[in-house]
Structures are given as C-alpha cells and as structure tokens.
matplotlib code that plots the C-alpha trace (Angstrom):
import matplotlib.pyplot as plt

x = [-0.2, 2.7, 0.8, 0.0, 3.7, 4.3, 2.1, -1.2, -4.5, -6.1, -9.7, -10.3, -13.2, -13.7, -15.8, -17.1, -20.3, -18.6, -16.0, -18.8, -20.1, -16.6, -16.0, -19.2, -18.4, -14.7, -14.3, -10.8, -8.3, -6.8, -8.4, -6.3, -8.4, -7.9, -9.2, -11.0, -13.3, -16.1, -19.4, -18.6, -15.2, -12.9, -13.6, -17.3, -16.5, -14.5, -17.4, -19.7, -17.3, -17.0, -19.5, -17.6, -15.9, -14.0, -10.7, -9.9, -7.0, -7.7, -4.8, -5.5, -3.7, -3.9, -2.6, -0.8, -3.9, -6.0, -3.7, -6.1, -8.7, -6.2, -5.5, -9.2, -9.3, -6.5, -8.5, -11.6, -9.7, -7.6, -4.4, -2.1, -1.9, 0.5, 0.9, 1.1, 3.3, 3.4, 6.6, 6.2, 8.8, 7.0, 3.7, 5.0, 6.5, 3.2, 1.2, 3.6, 3.4, -0.4, -0.3, 1.8, -0.7, -3.6, -1.8, -1.3, -5.0, -5.9, -3.7, -5.1, -8.7, -7.8, -6.3, -9.4, -11.6, -9.7, -9.8, -13.5, -14.5, -12.7, -10.1, -7.2, -6.8, -8.8, -10.7, -8.3, -5.3, -4.1, -1.9, -1.9, 1.6, 2.1, 3.4, 0.3, -2.0, -0.5, -1.3, -4.9, -5.3, -4.3, -6.5, -9.5, -8.8, -8.3, -11.5, -13.5, -12.2, -11.6, -8.0, -5.2, -2.5, 0.9, 1.5, 5.1, 6.9, 9.2, 7.9, 5.6, 4.4, 0.8, 0.5, -2.3, -4.1, -3.9, -5.3, -8.2, -9.0, -9.2, -11.5, -13.7, -14.1, -14.9, -18.1, -16.8, -16.9, -19.8, -17.7, -14.9, -11.4, -8.9, -5.2, -2.4, 1.2, 3.2, 6.4, 4.7, 3.2, 5.4, 6.5, 4.8, 1.4, 1.2, -0.3, -3.1, -3.6, -4.0, -5.9, -7.6, -7.6, -10.0, -10.3, -7.5, -5.4, -2.4, -1.5, -3.4, -6.1, -9.0, -11.5, -12.0, -10.9, -11.5, -8.5, -8.1, -9.6, -12.8, -12.9, -12.5, -15.2, -17.1, -14.5, -10.8, -7.7, -4.6, -1.4, 1.3, 5.0, 4.2, 7.9, 8.5, 6.1, 7.9, 8.8, 7.1, 3.7, 3.9, 2.8, -0.2, -1.1, -0.8, -3.1, -5.7, -5.6, -6.0, -8.8, -10.8, -11.1, -9.1, -8.9, -8.3, -5.4, -6.7, -9.8, -10.9, -13.6, -12.9, -14.3, -15.0, -14.6, -15.0, -12.0, -10.2, -6.5, -4.1, -0.5, 2.3, 6.0, 8.6, 11.2, 11.9, 9.7, 12.0, 15.0, 12.9, 12.0, 15.7, 16.8, 14.2, 12.3, 9.2, 8.1, 7.9, 4.6, 3.1, 4.5, 2.9, -0.4, -0.5, 1.1, -1.7, -1.2, 1.6, 1.0, 4.2, 3.7, 6.4, 8.4, 7.6, 10.8, 9.6, 6.3, 7.3, 4.5, 2.1, 3.7, 1.6, -1.8, -0.8, 0.2, -3.0, -5.0, -3.2, -3.6, -7.4, -7.5, -5.2, -7.2, -10.2, -8.4, -6.5, -8.9, -6.3, -6.9, -3.8, -4.6, -1.8, 1.9, 3.8, 5.9, 9.3, 7.9, 6.6, 10.0, 11.8, 9.5, 9.9, 13.7, 13.8, 14.5, 11.8, 13.3, 10.1, 7.9, 4.3, 4.2, 7.1, 5.4, 2.2, 4.1, 5.9, 2.6, 0.9, 3.7, 3.7, -0.1, 0.1, 3.0, 1.6, -2.0, -3.3, -2.3, 0.3, 2.6, 6.1, 9.6, 9.9, 7.0, 8.9, 11.2, 14.7, 16.2, 14.2, 15.4, 19.0, 20.2, 22.4, 21.2, 18.6, 16.2, 17.3, 17.8, 21.3, 22.7, 25.8, 28.0, 30.3, 33.9, 34.2, 30.8, 31.0, 30.2, 27.2, 25.8, 26.4, 24.6, 21.6, 21.4, 21.4, 18.8, 16.4, 16.8, 16.2, 13.1, 11.8, 12.5, 10.4, 7.5, 8.7, 8.4, 10.8, 11.0, 11.9, 14.4, 16.0, 16.2, 17.8, 20.3, 20.9, 20.0, 17.6, 14.2, 14.8, 18.0, 16.1, 13.5, 16.2, 18.0, 14.8, 14.2, 17.6, 17.0, 13.6, 11.9, 9.8]
y = [-41.1, -40.1, -37.2, -35.7, -35.9, -33.6, -30.9, -31.6, -32.2, -35.4, -36.6, -40.1, -41.7, -45.3, -44.6, -41.8, -41.4, -41.0, -38.7, -36.3, -36.2, -35.5, -32.8, -31.1, -31.3, -30.4, -28.3, -29.6, -27.7, -30.8, -34.1, -37.3, -40.1, -43.4, -43.7, -46.9, -46.6, -48.8, -47.8, -44.8, -44.1, -41.3, -39.8, -39.7, -38.0, -35.4, -34.8, -34.3, -31.7, -29.9, -27.2, -26.6, -23.2, -23.4, -23.8, -27.2, -29.2, -32.9, -35.5, -39.0, -42.2, -44.9, -48.4, -48.8, -50.5, -47.4, -44.6, -43.8, -42.9, -40.7, -38.9, -38.3, -37.0, -34.5, -33.3, -32.9, -30.6, -32.8, -31.2, -34.2, -38.0, -40.6, -44.3, -47.2, -48.2, -44.7, -42.7, -40.9, -38.3, -37.4, -37.4, -35.0, -32.7, -32.6, -31.9, -29.1, -27.6, -27.8, -26.0, -23.2, -23.1, -22.7, -19.9, -18.1, -18.5, -17.2, -14.1, -13.7, -13.8, -11.0, -8.9, -9.4, -8.5, -5.3, -4.4, -5.1, -3.5, -0.2, -1.0, -0.9, 2.9, 6.0, 6.1, 5.2, 5.5, 2.1, 1.7, 1.3, 2.4, 5.3, 7.5, 7.0, 7.6, 11.1, 11.5, 10.3, 12.8, 15.7, 14.4, 14.3, 17.8, 19.2, 17.5, 19.3, 22.7, 24.5, 25.5, 25.1, 22.6, 21.6, 17.8, 16.8, 13.5, 11.5, 10.5, 7.5, 7.9, 8.7, 12.4, 12.6, 9.8, 12.0, 14.9, 12.8, 11.5, 15.0, 15.9, 12.7, 13.3, 17.0, 18.9, 19.3, 15.6, 16.0, 18.5, 17.8, 16.8, 18.1, 17.1, 19.0, 18.0, 21.2, 19.3, 17.1, 19.9, 21.4, 24.8, 26.5, 25.0, 25.3, 28.8, 27.7, 24.5, 26.4, 29.5, 28.4, 30.3, 31.8, 30.8, 32.4, 33.3, 31.6, 29.5, 26.2, 27.6, 26.7, 26.7, 28.1, 26.0, 26.4, 26.2, 24.0, 26.5, 26.7, 22.9, 22.5, 25.1, 23.8, 21.2, 20.7, 21.6, 19.5, 21.2, 18.5, 19.4, 23.1, 24.0, 23.1, 25.7, 28.3, 31.3, 33.8, 32.1, 32.0, 35.7, 35.2, 32.0, 33.8, 36.7, 34.2, 32.4, 35.7, 37.1, 33.9, 34.8, 34.1, 35.4, 33.1, 33.7, 36.1, 36.9, 40.1, 38.7, 37.8, 34.4, 33.7, 30.3, 28.5, 26.1, 24.5, 24.3, 21.5, 21.5, 18.9, 18.7, 15.9, 18.4, 20.2, 23.3, 25.4, 24.6, 25.5, 28.9, 29.5, 28.7, 31.0, 28.2, 28.7, 32.2, 32.7, 34.5, 31.6, 29.1, 30.8, 31.1, 27.4, 26.1, 26.7, 23.1, 20.7, 16.9, 14.9, 11.5, 9.1, 6.9, 3.3, 2.3, 4.3, 2.4, -1.2, -2.6, -1.4, -3.4, -6.6, -4.9, -2.7, -5.7, -7.5, -4.5, -4.5, -8.3, -7.9, -5.2, -7.1, -10.4, -8.5, -6.7, -9.7, -12.6, -14.2, -16.0, -15.2, -15.5, -13.4, -13.2, -16.3, -15.8, -15.7, -13.2, -10.9, -11.1, -10.2, -7.2, -5.9, -6.0, -4.1, -0.3, 0.6, 3.6, 3.9, 3.8, 2.6, 3.0, 0.5, -1.9, -1.7, -2.5, -5.5, -6.9, -6.5, -8.4, -11.1, -11.6, -12.1, -14.5, -16.5, -16.7, -18.5, -19.7, -17.8, -15.1, -16.7, -15.5, -16.9, -14.6, -11.5, -9.5, -10.8, -7.7, -8.5, -12.1, -12.2, -9.5, -8.0, -4.4, -2.0, -2.3, 0.6, -0.1, 0.0, 1.4, 0.1, 2.7, 1.1, 2.3, 5.1, 6.6, 10.4, 12.3, 13.9, 10.5, 9.0, 12.0, 11.5, 7.8, 8.6, 11.3, 9.3, 6.1, 8.1, 9.6, 6.2, 4.9, 7.7, 7.5, 10.6, 12.8, 15.6, 17.0, 13.6, 12.9, 16.3, 15.6, 12.2, 13.6, 16.7, 19.0, 21.9, 21.0, 23.6, 21.8, 18.5, 20.3, 21.9, 18.6, 16.9, 19.7, 19.1, 15.4, 16.0, 14.1, 16.8]
z = [24.5, 22.2, 20.6, 24.0, 24.9, 21.9, 23.5, 21.9, 23.7, 22.3, 22.1, 20.5, 18.7, 17.5, 14.3, 12.1, 14.0, 17.3, 15.6, 14.6, 18.2, 19.5, 16.9, 17.9, 21.6, 21.6, 18.4, 17.5, 15.3, 13.8, 12.9, 12.3, 10.8, 9.0, 5.5, 6.5, 9.5, 10.9, 9.2, 7.1, 5.6, 6.6, 3.1, 3.9, 7.2, 5.3, 3.0, 6.0, 7.3, 3.9, 4.9, 8.1, 7.9, 11.2, 9.4, 10.7, 9.2, 8.4, 8.2, 6.7, 7.6, 5.0, 4.1, 0.8, -0.7, -0.2, -1.3, -4.2, -1.5, 0.3, -2.9, -3.4, 0.2, -0.7, -3.7, -1.4, 1.0, 3.3, 4.6, 4.2, 4.5, 5.9, 5.0, 7.4, 9.2, 10.6, 10.6, 13.9, 13.3, 10.1, 11.9, 14.5, 11.9, 10.0, 13.2, 14.3, 10.8, 11.0, 14.3, 12.8, 9.9, 12.3, 14.1, 10.8, 10.0, 13.4, 12.9, 9.4, 10.8, 13.3, 10.5, 8.3, 11.3, 11.8, 8.1, 7.8, 11.1, 10.6, 13.3, 10.9, 10.7, 9.8, 6.5, 3.7, 6.0, 7.3, 10.5, 14.2, 15.1, 17.6, 14.7, 12.7, 15.7, 15.9, 12.2, 12.8, 15.7, 13.4, 10.5, 12.8, 14.1, 10.6, 9.3, 12.0, 10.7, 7.4, 8.1, 5.6, 6.3, 5.0, 4.8, 4.8, 4.4, 2.0, -1.5, -1.3, 2.2, 1.3, 1.6, -0.9, 1.0, 4.1, 2.2, 0.8, 4.2, 5.7, 2.8, 3.2, 6.9, 6.6, 5.8, 2.3, 1.6, -0.9, -2.9, -5.3, -4.4, -6.9, -6.8, -8.6, -8.6, -9.2, -10.0, -12.7, -14.8, -17.6, -16.5, -19.4, -18.5, -14.8, -14.7, -17.0, -15.0, -11.7, -12.9, -16.1, -19.4, -21.9, -25.5, -27.5, -24.5, -26.0, -29.0, -28.8, -26.5, -28.8, -25.9, -22.4, -19.5, -15.8, -13.5, -10.5, -8.1, -10.1, -10.4, -6.6, -5.8, -2.7, -2.0, -1.4, -3.6, -2.9, -4.1, -4.1, -4.2, -3.4, -3.0, -6.6, -8.0, -10.1, -7.9, -10.2, -9.7, -5.9, -5.3, -7.6, -5.7, -2.4, -3.7, -4.9, -1.5, 0.4, -1.8, -2.6, -6.3, -9.5, -13.0, -16.0, -18.4, -21.1, -19.0, -17.2, -14.9, -11.3, -10.5, -6.8, -5.3, -1.9, -1.6, 1.2, 0.3, 1.5, 0.3, 0.5, 0.1, 0.3, 1.3, 4.6, 4.2, 6.4, 4.1, 1.0, 2.6, 3.4, -0.1, -1.6, -3.4, -1.3, -0.4, 3.4, 3.3, 1.2, 3.6, 6.6, 4.7, 4.0, 7.2, 9.7, 10.7, 9.8, 9.4, 9.2, 7.6, 8.8, 6.4, 6.4, 8.1, 11.1, 11.3, 10.7, 12.9, 10.2, 7.4, 8.1, 8.0, 5.1, 3.2, 4.0, 2.9, -0.4, -0.8, -0.4, -3.1, -5.6, -5.1, -6.3, -9.1, -10.5, -9.6, -7.3, -4.0, -1.9, 1.8, 3.3, 4.1, 5.1, 8.3, 6.6, 4.1, 6.9, 8.6, 5.4, 4.7, 8.3, 7.9, 4.6, 4.8, 2.2, 0.4, -1.7, 1.4, 1.2, -2.6, -2.9, -0.5, -2.6, -5.8, -4.1, -2.8, -6.2, -7.9, -5.2, -5.3, -9.1, -8.9, -6.0, -7.4, -4.3, -0.8, 1.2, -0.3, 0.3, -0.2, -3.8, -4.8, -3.8, -6.2, -6.3, -4.6, -1.5, -1.3, -2.4, 0.0, -2.6, -2.4, -1.0, -3.9, -5.9, -9.6, -11.0, -14.2, -15.9, -17.6, -20.3, -20.4, -23.0, -22.2, -22.1, -18.9, -20.6, -21.7, -18.2, -16.7, -19.1, -18.2, -14.4, -14.7, -16.8, -14.7, -11.5, -12.9, -13.9, -10.4, -8.8, -11.2, -13.1, -10.0, -11.0, -7.4, -5.9, -8.6, -8.0, -4.2, -4.8, -7.3, -5.2, -8.1, -8.6, -10.2, -12.9, -13.8, -14.2, -16.4, -18.5, -19.0, -20.1, -22.6, -24.0, -24.2, -25.9, -23.0, -21.4]

ax = plt.figure().add_subplot(projection="3d")
ax.plot(x, y, z, "-o")
ax.set_aspect("equal")
plt.show()
C-alpha cells in the first residue's frame, strides 16, 4: 500500500461501524475517511468521535459534489480534507505534517505533565538543567536552616523567586515575606523604609510607620541590590542584623524582631567590596551561603518548559487558548542570547500569547527583533545631528532605565557609571 511505503502503519475498514471497531482495537493517531460511507457518513463518524480526547487527527476525502459536507467536517473538528481524484503528493505532505503535529502534541502533554506533577522544578522555580539543579540543592539546604544567604546573578534571572522559594519551603513560610529593592528607593527615604519612623520624625511624617524589619517579623526580609545601599547606612544595617533589634527614626524605643535575612546583588560582590561600595563586614555577615543564579543563555534547555509555564499563566490571565511553542519558535528562542534573561523571556511569551490568541505560538507572533535577525533585542536611540552631548547623555540614561524597568543599579552597570551618578542625573532631569 502506498501509505505504508511512506512509513505509516495502516489499518483499513469498509464502513463506519467497522471503523469504530478498528479505532477501539488499534487506537490510531490519524484517521483518513471518505465523507460518504456505507451506512453512516464520515461526518457522523466524526461526531461519534467528538468526545474522544486522545488527540487524533481526522482527514476527510470528498468528491466535488460533497465539499459542503467536508467544510462542515472542518467546522466540527476535522484536521483537513482532500478532493477526488486524490493528489497523492498532497496527501503525503498532509500526513507527514499531521505526524509532526502529533509529535508536538505528545511533547506538549509531557511538558504539561511535568508542570502539573511538580517535576518541572522546585516550588516557583522552573528548570531541569544541571545549573538549576545546583541552585535547587542550595535552596533545599537553606530552607532547612535559618542562615543568611547572598543570592547573585544578572538582572532578570529570578533572584527574588529564589528568595521566595527558600522562604516558602522553610519553617517561616507562615510568616511574611518582605522584599525591598535598595536601588529603587530614593536615597532620602531608604532609612525610613528600612527602619521605620515615628510621627513628626521629619517633614511629612504625619504618622508612625514600621520599617521593613518590623514588617517581616517572624518571616523573611529580602534585601535586593544590597551593594547599592548608601554606604552611611551599611554600619547601621550591620548593627541591627547583629543585635536583632531596631529603632525607628525619631524614636527612642528598641524594637526586637525575629527575621531571616536574604540579600541579592546583580554585581560581583567581591568587586563591590574592593571598590568600597559594600562593607566587608556586612558582606561576610550576609554571605553565610552564596546562591549563584545562572543567566538564561547558560540554561537554554530550560527555555521550553519556562515558556510553557508562562503560556499557561498568560492563557489564564488573558483568556487565550495558546497550546505551546511551534518548533521553529522554540529553535529561535533557544538561539537568542537573552540579555534580559527570564524576565525578557516572560515578556516575549506574554506578547506572543496575546498576538496568537489560540493554536501554536509561531514566529510571526514574536517581537520583530527576534525574527528579523537585525540586532540582539536591545532598544536603539537615534541622536540627531546637532544634539548636544548633555542632551544625548540624558537620552541614553533615560532609555537605558526604561529598558531595565527603572532599576538604577542595572542601568549603572550597563552604562558603567556609579549609581550615585545616575541618581544625581535624574535629580537634575527632574525625573527622580
């Protein structure tokens, strides 16, 4: 038989009743049927199989006089149809495409099984690569203790997710998880944010407010971008960590707390210590353990399951029905360097899910920079001739901040500037 010569195993039936028996006995992946059959029609056979959730693909063959029935079959869920006389080259192409579709669906079922069964990672952390297995090992170890830890890794890799997972797996999981980004708080407010203040402590303090240590009592405090904390505050932070108590601004009462502290930085902590931006004694107080979160380009094998995890979430958020990544899309995503890491992948998948709406997420659903091969995904600025150096600098700083979600520490790293310089520039621009 011609179809067998193409590499398919074939079972035949002479009518719809026999076809149902063969389907039950052999559980075929693809069904090829005429629209007109002895007894019941092929369309009636399709309707009998509508409740079948095995993911079979059904291909109809029809004469010109019954094309309307074939169209009805397509509306009812048929995969495709061909008209007589058969074009065997087209039939072979459709069958081979159907086989590829079935492989995609099989791979998708495996991904969904892993995501639903907890085999996709650890807690909220997704990944199966060797690099992530080492992260998981350290997370489990830290969750079983109350030790401080320093979480390192480039911006967008998921350092806060690591901290949350440590908290969620620990005995403190019933307590609060409080996250503070030291680089995102205006310099004049960071001391009040960390330690709290009493009413009247400064202009605008119209009521008392607990600091982050008080808010995190009984739980975990996550200090992100710790190396960007103003140097004059670091000795006070160290004292509070050592003594387990704090005093609000404008207050005289020592307030005791029970807090597990996790810190993070997107810089090399050793370099921050050498440059004097991070106190050595504070570094050693926080760095009981170090968890290094790898950039996405070093864990490309995790891209597929991360993308599927995001697709599931965005389908629920946006009411879409996207199945998963098409094969060309997956290949393109695996070949991209991901300067924005997991955060950038998440944004790409959200956009693609909305654009696709349903079916597979294909190349046209990706942002243009991922499909035209023109650049690495970083936004560009155009500086007109005649622009002053100060104006060009302002454009570059503001555009870089926009690209990194206004993370001053990451912007400073990319621009090779000091964070204080970024803050001073923003004050000058009136953009703080």
